[in-house]
N, C-alpha and C positions, 0 to 999 in steps of 0.2 A: 852691718847694722850696729855693732858695738861702737864703731867710730862715730856714727851719727848720734847715738845716745850720749856718748862722752862729749861731743861737741855741743849738744844742747844743754848740758850741765856745766860746762866749763866756766861760765860766768859766776858760778857759786864758789870759785876757788878750786885749785887743783886737788887738794886733799879731800875736800867734801865731794867734788865731782867723782873722784875715784871711788869713794865709799858708796855714793849713790848709784853709780854705774854698776858696780858689783852687786849691790842689793837689787837693782832692777833686773839684772840677769838672773839672779836667784829666784826672784818673785814671779817673773813673767816668761822666762824661756823654758822650753821643755828640755828634758835631759839630752836628747839628741843634739839640739842646738848648742847647749852648753858644752857638750863633749867636742863638737866640731870647733867651737871657739877656743877651747883649751888646747887643741892641737894645731891651731892656726900658726902660720909663720909670724913671729912677733914683729918683724919689720913692716908688716902690712897694717899694723895697729897704731893708732895715735898714742902719744905718751899716756894720756889718761886711760884709754882703753887697755893698753898694755899693763899698766899698774893695777887696773881692776882685775885683769886675768891673773896676774901674779897673786893678788889678794885671794881670789877664788881657789887658786891652786894650793894655797897654803892651808885651806880649811880641811 
């Protein structure tokens, strides 16, 4: 699902898409979903989704 969100936001530019993907996850995903995403295999994520997860991990 993170890849789909990232793909939908990609037209806004990579940096903005990363920020907005991360914010969407914070705003709308429950803690279990976020935890699962943060432990996901990074190579299964698109570049934007991966960067969003990295951004969330550093919070």
